[in-house]
C-alpha positions as CSV (number, residue, x, y, z in Angstrom):
1,M,0.0,0.0,0.0
2,F,2.8,2.4,0.9
3,K,4.6,1.7,-2.4
4,S,1.4,2.6,-4.4
5,F,0.9,5.7,-2.3
6,F,4.6,6.6,-2.7
7,K,4.3,6.4,-6.5
8,E,1.3,8.7,-6.5
9,T,3.2,11.3,-4.5
10,R,6.5,11.0,-6.3
11,W,6.4,14.7,-7.2
12,F,7.6,15.3,-3.6
13,L,10.9,13.7,-4.4
14,L,11.0,15.7,-7.6
15,I,10.7,18.9,-5.6
16,V,13.4,17.7,-3.2
17,F,15.7,17.0,-6.2
18,I,15.1,20.4,-7.7
19,L,15.8,22.1,-4.3
20,T,18.9,20.0,-3.7
21,A,20.3,20.6,-7.2
22,T,19.9,24.3,-7.0
23,L,21.7,24.4,-3.7
24,I,24.9,22.8,-5.1
25,G,27.8,25.0,-4.2
26,N,25.4,27.3,-2.2
27,V,24.8,25.6,1.1
28,L,21.8,27.2,2.7
29,Y,21.8,27.0,6.4
30,F,22.1,29.3,9.4
31,T,24.2,28.6,12.4
32,K,22.8,31.2,14.8
33,I,19.3,32.6,15.2
34,E,19.6,36.4,15.0
35,I,17.3,38.9,16.6
36,G,13.7,37.8,16.1
37,I,10.9,40.0,14.9
38,A,8.1,38.8,17.2
39,N,10.3,37.6,20.1
40,P,13.4,39.8,20.0
41,H,15.3,38.2,22.9
42,L,15.7,34.7,21.5
43,E,19.2,33.7,20.7
44,E,20.4,30.2,19.7
45,E,23.5,28.5,21.0
46,A,23.0,25.0,19.7
47,E,26.2,23.0,18.9
48,E,27.0,21.7,15.4
49,E,25.5,18.3,15.8
50,G,23.1,16.5,13.4
51,M,19.5,15.7,14.1
52,Q,18.7,12.9,16.5
53,L,15.6,10.7,15.9
54,L,14.4,8.9,19.1
55,Q,11.5,6.5,19.4
56,L,9.7,7.4,22.7
57,T,6.8,4.9,22.5
58,D,5.4,2.6,19.8
59,S,3.9,5.6,17.8
60,L,5.8,8.6,19.3
61,Y,9.1,9.9,18.1
62,S,11.2,13.0,18.6
63,L,13.5,14.6,16.1
64,T,15.8,17.2,17.5
65,G,19.0,19.1,16.9
66,Q,20.8,21.1,14.2
67,I,19.9,20.0,10.6
68,L,23.1,19.2,8.8
69,E,23.9,18.0,5.3
70,G,23.2,14.3,5.0
71,D,20.6,14.2,7.8
72,C,17.8,13.3,5.4
73,E,19.6,10.4,3.9
74,R,20.4,9.1,7.4
75,I,17.1,9.7,9.1
76,A,14.4,9.1,6.4
77,P,14.9,5.3,6.3
78,Q,14.3,5.2,10.1
79,L,10.8,6.8,9.8
80,P,7.9,4.4,9.9
81,A,6.8,3.7,6.3
82,E,3.1,2.7,6.8
83,D,2.1,3.1,10.5
84,A,0.7,6.5,11.6
85,F,2.9,8.2,14.2
86,T,3.5,11.5,16.0
87,L,6.8,13.4,15.6
88,I,7.9,16.0,18.1
89,L,10.2,18.5,16.4
90,E,12.8,20.8,18.0
91,S,15.5,22.4,16.0
92,P,17.0,25.9,15.4
93,G,17.2,24.9,11.7
94,G,20.1,24.3,9.5
95,N,20.6,22.8,6.0
96,L,17.6,23.7,3.9
97,A,18.0,20.9,1.3
98,D,17.9,18.3,4.0
99,G,15.1,20.0,5.9
100,G,13.0,20.1,2.7
101,C,13.9,16.5,2.0
102,L,12.7,15.5,5.5
103,A,9.6,17.6,5.1
104,S,8.7,15.6,1.9
105,H,9.2,12.3,3.7
106,I,7.0,13.5,6.5
107,K,4.3,14.6,4.0
108,I,4.0,11.3,2.3
109,R,3.5,9.5,5.6
110,N,0.6,9.7,8.1
111,V,2.3,12.0,10.6
112,V,1.2,14.4,13.4
113,T,3.9,17.0,13.9
114,V,4.2,18.7,17.3
115,V,6.3,21.5,18.9
116,R,5.7,21.6,22.6
117,N,7.3,23.2,25.7
118,T,6.2,20.6,28.2
119,P,7.9,17.2,28.9
120,I,6.4,13.8,28.2
121,L,6.4,11.2,31.0
122,D,5.8,7.5,30.9
123,D,3.4,5.6,33.2
124,R,6.1,5.4,35.9
125,G,6.8,9.1,35.7
126,H,10.1,8.8,33.8
127,I,10.8,11.6,31.4
128,L,10.6,10.4,27.8
129,Y,11.1,13.8,26.2
130,R,12.3,17.1,27.8
131,P,12.0,20.2,25.6
132,G,14.2,23.3,25.7
133,L,17.4,22.8,23.7
134,I,18.4,26.5,23.7
135,P,19.2,27.9,27.1
136,K,17.8,31.2,28.3
137,E,20.4,33.8,29.2
138,D,18.5,34.8,32.3
139,D,17.8,31.2,33.4
140,P,20.3,28.6,32.1
141,G,18.4,25.8,33.8
142,F,15.4,26.3,31.5
143,G,15.6,26.2,27.7
144,K,13.5,27.6,25.0
145,T,11.7,25.3,22.6
146,V,12.4,26.3,19.0
147,C,11.4,25.0,15.6
148,A,12.8,27.5,13.2
149,S,13.9,27.9,9.5
150,A,14.2,24.5,7.9
151,C,12.5,22.9,11.0
152,A,9.4,25.1,10.3
153,V,9.3,23.6,6.8
154,M,9.4,20.1,8.3
155,F,6.6,21.0,10.8
156,L,4.4,21.9,7.8
157,G,4.9,18.4,6.5
158,G,2.4,17.0,9.1
159,D,-1.2,16.7,8.1
160,V,-2.1,17.5,11.7
161,R,0.1,20.1,13.4
162,Y,0.2,21.0,17.1
163,L,1.8,24.0,18.7
164,V,1.7,23.6,22.5
165,G,2.7,26.2,25.0
166,D,5.1,29.2,24.5
167,V,7.1,27.7,21.7
168,Y,9.0,29.6,19.0
169,L,8.1,28.7,15.4
170,G,10.4,30.8,13.3
171,I,10.6,31.4,9.5
172,H,12.9,33.4,7.3
173,G,14.4,33.4,3.9
174,P,17.4,31.3,2.9
175,R,20.8,32.7,3.8
176,T,24.1,32.0,2.0
177,P,27.2,31.8,4.2
178,D,29.9,34.3,3.6
179,G,32.3,33.1,0.8
180,A,29.9,30.5,-0.6
181,V,29.5,32.3,-3.9
182,S,33.0,33.3,-4.4
183,G,34.1,32.9,-8.0
184,L,30.5,33.0,-9.3
185,S,29.5,35.8,-11.7
186,Q,26.7,38.1,-10.7
187,H,24.4,36.6,-13.4
188,A,25.1,33.1,-12.0
189,V,24.3,34.2,-8.5
190,E,21.1,35.9,-9.6
191,A,20.0,32.8,-11.6
192,Q,20.7,30.5,-8.7
193,T,18.8,32.8,-6.3
194,L,15.7,32.7,-8.5
195,Q,15.9,28.9,-8.9
196,I,16.1,28.5,-5.1
197,A,13.3,30.9,-4.5
198,S,11.1,29.1,-7.0
199,A,11.9,25.7,-5.6
200,I,11.0,26.8,-2.1
201,L,7.7,28.3,-3.2
202,I,6.8,25.1,-5.1
203,L,7.7,22.9,-2.1
204,L,5.6,25.0,0.3
205,E,2.6,24.9,-2.0
206,Q,2.9,21.1,-2.2
207,L,3.2,21.0,1.6
208,G,-0.2,22.7,1.8
209,V,0.7,26.4,2.3
210,D,-2.1,27.8,0.2
211,D,-1.7,31.5,0.9
212,H,0.8,33.1,-1.5
213,N,1.6,35.9,1.0
214,V,2.6,33.4,3.6
215,R,4.7,31.4,1.1
216,R,6.6,34.6,0.2
217,M,7.6,35.1,3.8
218,F,9.9,32.1,3.4
219,I,11.9,34.0,0.8
220,Q,11.3,37.7,1.7
221,I,12.2,37.8,5.4
222,P,16.0,38.5,5.5
223,G,18.0,35.4,6.3
224,T,19.8,37.3,9.1
225,S,16.5,37.9,11.0
226,M,13.6,35.7,12.0
227,Y,9.8,36.0,12.2
228,F,8.4,34.0,15.1
229,L,4.7,33.1,14.8
230,N,2.7,35.2,17.2
231,P,-1.1,35.0,17.7
232,D,-1.1,38.8,18.0
233,D,-0.7,38.8,14.2
234,F,-3.6,36.4,13.5
235,E,-6.2,39.1,13.2
236,S,-4.2,41.2,10.7
237,V,-3.0,38.2,8.7
238,P,-5.6,35.4,9.2
239,A,-3.7,33.0,6.9
240,L,-0.9,32.7,9.6
241,I,-3.4,30.6,11.7
242,D,-3.0,27.8,9.2
243,F,0.6,27.1,10.2
244,A,-0.9,24.8,12.8
245,T,-4.2,22.9,12.9
246,H,-4.2,22.8,16.7
247,Y,-3.0,25.5,19.2
248,V,-2.9,24.6,22.9
249,N,-2.2,27.7,25.0
250,F,0.2,29.0,22.3
251,W,1.3,32.3,23.7
252,G,-2.2,32.6,25.3
253,Y,-4.0,31.5,22.1
254,D,-5.9,28.2,22.3
255,N,-8.1,27.1,19.4
256,E,-8.8,23.8,21.2
257,R,-10.8,25.7,23.8
258,L,-12.4,28.0,21.1
259,N,-13.4,25.0,19.0
260,A,-15.0,23.5,22.1
261,G,-17.0,26.6,22.7
262,I,-15.2,27.5,25.9
263,E,-14.7,31.1,26.6
264,D,-11.8,32.7,28.5
């Protein structure tokens, strides 16, 4: 059944191929979250380590850490092929090609993606998952829960998407590290930039981001900054609400309670 479904969704792999091909010689990743737009005090101090996939229960996984080149090839075969599962995401971002590749693999599966700032305990009270990879400057013992840049693209791969608590879902445009385009002509850089932007827009559309203004945010927001999803913006830009299907006390916004008809 999965093979048949996979054939029907092979355009996802085509998108990944386009994205990867256009990124050759122009590695797109960020190693430090700069000043945020919605939450200006967030700074990232994650070490250069690849993503880690952990199976927490039969149908619950976590995928955390910096997204590095080769992570998709290493992690995708470990994802359940046919069984539905929930995937907790936490990452400051990283390599866009691998993040897009993982997003495509998530999309062709039956996956619930989650970003949450509360731990998960087993029946005995043992901690299965503890959020907060990025420490706060004012409280090193408590970390911030971040899913930003390429991680946000992976989050969109889930058909059902939960944002739980005061978590930071951040988006920005691709950023090219200094020196990555040395030796290329201006025309080559311009052509490559357009190809990358086009591939990102196509991938986002296939991931279900229907609003063109929201898709453009992934290429228009400067790569040295970050927009963090904030419910204060939902009224002025209603399409932002579609980033998640379920909000549970997300910076005070809770569509679970609203959907249940419960007033504050």
